[in-house]
Wavefront OBJ file of the C-alpha trace (Angstrom):
o trace
v 128.367 -70.659 167.365
v 127.074 -73.864 168.906
v 124.781 -76.165 166.951
v 121.112 -76.138 167.859
v 119.294 -79.439 168.033
v 115.595 -79.466 167.206
v 113.546 -82.377 168.506
v 110.258 -82.874 166.668
v 107.676 -84.632 168.822
v 104.059 -85.531 168.214
v 101.618 -83.107 169.778
v 99.463 -84.396 172.605
v 95.857 -85.171 171.513
v 94.333 -82.283 173.488
v 97.101 -79.797 172.691
v 95.717 -77.560 169.970
v 98.586 -75.061 169.949
v 102.241 -75.151 170.928
v 102.672 -71.527 171.950
v 106.370 -71.969 172.738
v 107.130 -73.309 169.273
v 105.100 -70.579 167.581
v 106.984 -67.977 169.594
v 110.335 -69.418 168.482
v 109.276 -69.106 164.830
v 107.735 -65.635 165.084
v 110.498 -64.172 162.886
v 109.547 -66.620 160.140
v 105.900 -65.583 160.468
v 106.961 -61.937 160.094
v 109.063 -62.801 157.029
v 106.250 -64.777 155.362
v 103.813 -61.935 156.059
v 106.157 -59.297 154.644
v 106.865 -61.480 151.601
v 103.133 -61.806 150.868
v 102.671 -58.044 151.104
v 105.704 -57.313 148.918
v 104.780 -59.880 146.257
v 101.201 -58.619 146.057
v 102.277 -55.113 145.093
v 105.568 -55.864 143.316
v 105.748 -54.252 139.851
v 102.280 -52.804 140.423
v 101.647 -49.379 138.902
v 99.009 -48.323 141.437
v 100.540 -50.198 144.378
v 98.737 -49.554 147.657
v 95.874 -47.830 145.855
v 94.463 -51.279 145.031
v 93.714 -51.749 148.730
v 90.723 -49.404 148.468
v 90.137 -49.384 144.693
v 88.817 -52.945 144.919
v 86.101 -52.195 147.524
v 85.421 -48.771 145.985
v 84.587 -50.348 142.618
v 82.146 -52.717 144.296
v 80.560 -49.832 146.171
v 79.953 -47.937 142.931
v 78.284 -50.954 141.290
v 76.089 -51.788 144.287
v 75.162 -48.139 144.824
v 73.835 -47.822 141.281
v 71.943 -51.139 141.289
v 70.669 -51.347 144.853
v 70.845 -47.725 145.981
v 69.509 -45.842 142.958
v 67.462 -48.459 141.087
v 66.108 -50.774 143.801
v 66.078 -48.173 146.590
v 67.379 -50.538 149.270
v 67.141 -48.787 152.672
v 70.391 -47.848 154.366
v 69.265 -47.092 157.918
v 69.499 -43.319 157.609
v 72.990 -42.943 156.121
v 74.023 -42.427 152.480
v 73.867 -45.791 150.734
v 77.449 -45.674 149.317
v 78.846 -45.098 152.804
v 76.558 -47.816 154.174
v 77.868 -50.352 151.638
v 81.503 -49.262 151.976
v 81.529 -49.975 155.713
v 80.346 -53.519 155.013
v 82.406 -54.192 151.896
v 85.745 -53.582 153.612
v 84.987 -56.279 156.206
v 83.717 -58.754 153.595
v 86.653 -58.079 151.243
v 89.152 -58.814 154.014
v 87.331 -62.016 154.948
v 87.113 -63.352 151.392
v 90.726 -62.462 150.552
v 92.066 -64.207 153.656
v 89.922 -67.321 153.246
v 90.684 -67.640 149.534
v 94.450 -67.353 149.995
v 94.729 -69.299 153.263
v 92.694 -72.246 152.001
v 95.200 -72.954 149.207
v 98.324 -71.734 151.026
v 99.580 -75.152 152.136
v 99.356 -76.569 148.611
v 100.954 -73.460 147.094
v 103.856 -73.559 149.583
v 104.532 -77.276 149.118
v 108.120 -76.717 147.945
v 109.060 -75.016 151.195
v 107.037 -77.414 153.348
v 108.711 -80.514 151.916
v 112.263 -79.158 152.364
v 112.443 -77.720 155.874
v 110.628 -78.109 159.173
v 108.668 -75.276 160.743
v 105.192 -75.090 162.320
v 102.903 -75.648 159.336
v 100.237 -73.524 161.004
v 102.243 -70.421 160.080
v 101.347 -70.906 156.417
v 97.539 -70.427 156.649
v 97.956 -67.767 159.348
v 100.126 -65.578 157.120
v 97.286 -64.228 154.886
v 95.307 -63.119 157.961
v 98.222 -60.883 158.961
v 99.252 -59.801 155.457
v 95.785 -58.552 154.519
v 95.633 -56.460 157.689
v 97.587 -53.860 155.716
v 94.817 -53.701 153.107
v 92.191 -53.578 155.848
v 93.985 -50.705 157.576
v 94.166 -48.720 154.326
v 90.489 -49.386 153.582
v 89.465 -48.405 157.106
v 91.506 -45.212 156.890
v 89.807 -44.329 153.606
v 86.366 -45.132 155.075
v 87.072 -42.992 158.141
v 88.065 -40.104 155.893
v 84.909 -40.448 153.776
v 82.752 -40.705 156.917
v 84.251 -37.514 158.347
v 83.815 -35.593 155.086
v 80.259 -36.862 154.575
v 78.898 -36.684 158.137
v 81.341 -34.070 159.571
v 81.932 -36.147 162.695
v 82.869 -39.566 164.033
v 80.766 -41.275 166.707
v 82.357 -42.074 170.090
v 81.675 -45.725 169.231
v 84.744 -45.622 166.940
v 86.698 -46.734 170.037
v 85.006 -50.153 169.762
v 86.440 -50.724 166.280
v 89.436 -52.826 167.473
v 87.032 -55.334 169.069
v 85.311 -56.023 165.755
v 88.633 -56.118 163.886
v 89.914 -58.829 166.249
v 86.692 -60.805 165.786
v 87.014 -60.501 162.005
v 90.669 -61.613 161.978
v 89.971 -64.632 164.202
v 86.979 -65.644 162.091
v 88.852 -65.363 158.775
v 91.943 -67.143 160.121
v 89.821 -69.977 161.557
v 87.880 -70.592 158.346
v 91.053 -70.314 156.230
v 92.973 -72.749 158.459
v 90.118 -75.251 158.444
v 89.880 -75.190 154.648
v 93.684 -75.396 154.329
v 93.621 -78.634 156.309
v 90.854 -80.019 154.125
v 92.563 -79.049 150.876
v 95.605 -81.142 151.767
v 93.475 -84.211 151.042
v 90.684 -82.817 148.867
v 91.825 -80.358 146.196
v 88.299 -79.521 145.026
v 87.794 -77.626 148.308
v 89.082 -74.558 146.424
v 86.136 -74.558 144.016
v 83.670 -75.250 146.810
v 85.059 -72.436 148.941
v 84.849 -69.977 146.038
v 81.189 -70.883 145.493
v 80.314 -70.536 149.187
v 82.055 -67.151 149.376
v 80.072 -65.894 146.377
v 76.812 -66.959 148.023
v 77.942 -65.649 151.409
v 77.860 -62.047 150.209
v 74.084 -62.247 149.781
v 73.352 -63.788 153.203
v 75.664 -61.345 154.981
v 74.154 -57.854 155.513
v 76.719 -56.081 153.348
v 74.342 -54.490 150.827
v 71.174 -54.647 152.928
v 70.443 -53.646 156.557
v 70.247 -56.412 159.138
v 67.424 -54.562 160.919
v 65.041 -55.515 158.088
v 64.989 -59.093 159.349
v 64.644 -58.259 163.031
v 60.925 -57.479 162.850
v 59.835 -59.329 159.687
v 61.762 -62.609 160.031
v 63.179 -62.844 163.585
v 64.174 -66.518 163.232
v 66.190 -65.779 160.099
v 67.611 -62.727 161.871
v 69.249 -64.906 164.516
v 70.374 -67.469 161.956
v 72.188 -64.717 160.091
v 73.601 -63.578 163.423
v 75.416 -66.895 163.825
v 77.669 -65.698 161.008
v 80.369 -63.676 162.830
v 81.034 -61.584 159.714
v 77.442 -60.315 159.891
v 78.095 -59.107 163.436
v 81.388 -57.521 162.342
v 79.644 -55.663 159.495
v 77.050 -54.373 161.941
v 79.857 -53.487 164.353
v 81.758 -51.542 161.693
v 78.620 -49.523 160.940
v 78.149 -48.885 164.637
v 81.758 -47.769 165.086
v 82.121 -45.757 161.867
v 78.609 -44.438 161.181
v 76.942 -44.386 164.589
v 74.243 -46.886 163.637
v 72.645 -49.296 166.095
v 75.173 -51.708 167.632
v 74.788 -55.455 167.214
v 72.665 -56.791 170.091
v 74.695 -58.234 172.947
v 73.190 -61.738 172.518
v 74.199 -61.685 168.832
v 77.699 -60.450 169.700
v 78.076 -63.177 172.322
v 76.804 -65.777 169.841
v 79.300 -64.610 167.199
v 82.197 -64.735 169.660
v 81.192 -68.242 170.753
v 80.881 -69.325 167.105
v 84.316 -67.924 166.287
v 85.923 -69.698 169.245
v 84.250 -72.949 168.226
v 85.457 -72.521 164.635
v 89.006 -71.858 165.856
v 89.009 -75.036 167.956
v 87.646 -77.127 165.082
v 90.102 -75.564 162.629
v 93.113 -76.292 164.858
v 91.948 -79.840 165.571
v 91.436 -80.525 161.872
v 94.785 -78.969 160.883
v 96.643 -80.936 163.560
v 95.215 -84.159 162.136
v 96.961 -83.606 158.798
v 100.010 -81.612 159.902
v 102.226 -84.674 160.363
v 101.502 -85.982 156.866
v 101.349 -82.720 154.915
v 104.838 -83.168 153.471
v 103.936 -86.672 152.275
v 100.615 -85.754 150.671
v 101.220 -82.399 148.986
l 1 2 3 4 5 6 7 8 9 10 11 12 13 14 15 16 17 18 19 20 21 22 23 24 25 26 27 28 29 30 31 32 33 34 35 36 37 38 39 40 41 42 43 44 45 46 47 48 49 50 51 52 53 54 55 56 57 58 59 60 61 62 63 64 65 66 67 68 69 70 71 72 73 74 75 76 77 78 79 80 81 82 83 84 85 86 87 88 89 90 91 92 93 94 95 96 97 98 99 100 101 102 103 104 105 106 107 108 109 110 111 112 113 114 115 116 117 118 119 120 121 122 123 124 125 126 127 128 129 130 131 132 133 134 135 136 137 138 139 140 141 142 143 144 145 146 147 148 149 150 151 152 153 154 155 156 157 158 159 160 161 162 163 164 165 166 167 168 169 170 171 172 173 174 175 176 177 178 179 180 181 182 183 184 185 186 187 188 189 190 191 192 193 194 195 196 197 198 199 200 201 202 203 204 205 206 207 208 209 210 211 212 213 214 215 216 217 218 219 220 221 222 223 224 225 226 227 228 229 230 231 232 233 234 235 236 237 238 239 240 241 242 243 244 245 246 247 248 249 250 251 252 253 254 255 256 257 258 259 260 261 262 263 264 265 266 267 268 269 270 271 272 273 274 275 276 277
């Protein structure tokens, strides 16, 4: 077997991604993803059941407080099903952002010993938690069929909103991972923002309430791509009103902008990660 020489060169200023290099290391990305999945459920009694027990517990709590006691409207569908369709999207987003933001610091031993595209590290959680998302979506689809006895034709649009959710979570996680290389208190700040984000994202309340009462706030909330994804999940799974096309376009544009900023920020620290961590 002949030796393989690897030449490490600085990336050009306007080159956000080296697709060829990422393709060469795709097996490593698969290994890191599989390792994250295996470690998460290793020596776990319930195993894969945790993938939907976590959102199901939240649904039960919110249904009692906001559904039974506060009588929050749910746009014509049972409140538990209404919340479940939003919780699964928000749970995926928070899990990915929380793990990706600290991934570079956690993997410092590997990063300082061998070269590979550092971008693979914060991207791994976005792929690993797709397994949990798939299990949660399967459970939600089953509940929706049992409860409503049908699935709307809009279920075919579900992959579009899943892609938007993955890109959004990966972008935010990568951006925070780049920041945490230099500023370790980003972890605490991110946890606080994620806790507050639940209340400004229409997970436990319908977005339509703002459309007529507070239209300006309605569009401000729409800038948050996760809000559009939550609305899209309810459209695809429950047959509710789809997110307006201007809001969908705004969310896609916001996600693309976040991805560009995240890659630019990560590239700025990639060359010195091994020295700082």
